[in-house]
C-alpha positions as CSV (number, residue, x, y, z in Angstrom):
1,M,-14.1,18.3,3.6
2,A,-12.8,16.0,6.2
3,T,-10.0,15.8,8.7
4,I,-7.0,14.2,6.9
5,S,-6.0,11.3,9.1
6,K,-4.5,7.9,8.4
7,R,-8.0,6.4,8.5
8,A,-9.4,8.9,6.1
9,V,-6.5,8.6,3.7
10,D,-6.7,4.8,3.7
11,A,-10.5,4.9,3.1
12,T,-10.2,7.2,0.1
13,K,-10.5,5.3,-3.2
14,A,-9.3,6.3,-6.7
15,A,-11.7,7.7,-9.3
16,E,-11.6,8.3,-13.0
17,K,-10.1,11.8,-12.5
18,D,-7.7,13.2,-9.9
19,R,-9.7,13.5,-6.7
20,Y,-8.9,16.2,-3.9
21,I,-9.8,15.9,-0.3
22,W,-9.4,19.1,1.7
23,D,-8.7,19.2,5.4
24,K,-11.5,21.0,7.4
25,D,-9.0,22.0,10.2
26,L,-6.1,23.3,8.2
27,K,-7.2,25.5,5.3
28,G,-5.1,24.8,2.2
29,F,-3.9,21.3,3.2
30,G,-5.2,18.5,1.1
31,L,-4.8,15.0,-0.3
32,K,-4.8,14.2,-4.1
33,V,-5.7,10.8,-5.2
34,T,-4.8,9.9,-8.8
35,P,-6.7,7.5,-11.0
36,A,-3.9,5.0,-10.5
37,G,-4.5,5.1,-6.7
38,R,-1.4,7.2,-5.8
39,K,-2.0,9.4,-2.8
40,V,-0.1,12.7,-2.5
41,Y,-0.3,15.3,0.3
42,L,-0.2,18.9,-0.9
43,I,-0.9,22.5,0.0
44,Q,-2.9,25.1,-2.2
45,Y,-2.6,28.8,-1.7
46,R,-2.7,32.1,-3.5
47,M,-0.1,34.8,-3.3
48,G,-1.6,38.3,-3.5
49,G,-5.0,37.6,-2.3
50,R,-8.1,36.6,-4.4
51,K,-6.6,38.0,-7.6
52,G,-3.4,36.0,-7.2
53,R,-2.6,32.9,-9.0
54,T,-3.5,29.6,-7.3
55,R,-0.4,27.5,-6.5
56,R,0.0,24.0,-5.4
57,V,3.0,22.5,-3.7
58,T,3.4,18.7,-3.2
59,I,4.5,17.8,0.3
60,G,5.0,14.1,-0.3
61,V,3.5,10.7,-1.1
62,H,1.4,8.8,1.4
63,G,3.5,5.9,2.7
64,G,6.6,8.0,2.6
65,L,4.9,10.4,5.0
66,T,2.2,9.9,7.5
67,A,-0.7,12.2,7.7
68,D,0.6,13.8,10.8
69,Q,4.0,14.5,9.3
70,A,2.4,15.9,6.2
71,R,0.2,18.1,8.3
72,A,3.2,19.5,10.2
73,R,5.0,20.2,7.0
74,A,1.9,21.9,5.6
75,K,1.7,24.2,8.7
76,Q,5.4,25.2,8.0
77,L,4.7,25.9,4.3
78,L,1.4,27.7,5.0
79,G,3.3,29.8,7.6
80,E,5.8,30.8,5.0
81,V,2.8,31.9,2.6
82,A,1.4,33.9,5.5
83,A,4.8,35.7,5.9
84,G,4.8,36.5,2.3
85,R,7.2,34.0,0.9
86,D,6.2,31.7,-2.0
87,P,7.1,28.1,-1.3
88,A,6.5,27.1,-5.0
89,A,9.0,29.7,-6.2
90,T,11.5,28.7,-3.7
91,L,11.3,25.0,-4.8
92,Q,11.6,26.1,-8.4
93,E,14.6,28.2,-7.7
94,E,16.3,25.2,-5.8
95,R,15.7,22.9,-8.8
96,G,17.4,25.4,-11.0
97,S,20.3,25.8,-8.8
98,R,21.3,22.2,-8.8
99,R,24.2,21.0,-10.9
100,L,23.4,18.8,-14.0
101,G,25.6,16.0,-12.9
102,E,23.6,15.6,-9.7
103,L,20.3,15.4,-11.6
104,V,21.6,13.0,-14.2
105,T,22.9,10.7,-11.5
106,R,19.6,10.9,-9.7
107,F,17.6,10.3,-12.8
108,L,19.6,7.2,-13.6
109,Q,19.3,5.8,-10.1
110,E,15.7,6.6,-9.4
111,H,14.1,6.3,-12.8
112,A,16.2,4.4,-15.3
113,E,17.3,1.6,-13.0
114,D,13.8,0.8,-11.8
115,K,11.4,1.7,-14.6
116,L,13.2,1.0,-17.9
117,K,14.4,-2.0,-19.8
118,P,18.0,-3.1,-19.1
119,S,19.1,-2.2,-22.6
120,T,17.6,1.3,-22.4
121,T,19.3,1.8,-18.9
122,A,22.6,0.7,-20.3
123,E,22.3,3.1,-23.2
124,Y,21.3,6.0,-20.9
125,H,24.4,5.3,-18.8
126,R,26.6,5.2,-21.9
127,L,25.2,8.6,-23.2
128,A,25.7,10.2,-19.8
129,R,29.2,8.9,-19.4
130,L,30.4,9.8,-22.9
131,Y,28.5,13.1,-23.8
132,I,26.7,14.7,-20.9
133,L,28.9,14.4,-17.8
134,P,32.2,15.3,-19.3
135,V,30.9,18.6,-20.7
136,L,28.0,19.7,-18.5
137,Q,28.5,17.9,-15.2
138,H,29.4,21.0,-13.1
139,R,27.0,23.5,-14.8
140,L,24.0,24.7,-13.0
141,V,20.7,23.6,-14.6
142,R,19.5,27.1,-14.9
143,D,22.5,28.1,-16.9
144,I,22.1,25.4,-19.5
145,G,20.4,26.7,-22.6
146,R,19.1,25.2,-25.9
147,S,22.5,25.4,-27.6
148,D,24.1,23.3,-25.0
């Protein structure tokens, strides 16, 4: 347990397994460090008391957020938990209410363009243009089934 600050986050090193550092001042706020060295701010909570299922919600990646920004967001989310709302369920519902066209476009921009070979990226764009977007572009993700 330590206070999660920029200095503490920068000093934290990667290990063989995921490593969690929990904030001593804000219960439920933490930092996850992956074996690759990626540092992610998160909250952990239980809905329904001790017998409830433990849930974790990612706040953001260190570098994209400062420790202070992550702490402020964690306070908001933990406040929602205290009020009886489940942030993980809310995020999951939001993901399901997006349109497939938005997600395909985002995937192609954020993942395919940066992380895949040019030939694979070109093929993904072709498949999206010819088969996915004309038919399913305006459908909600939650309404798409296996037969689609």
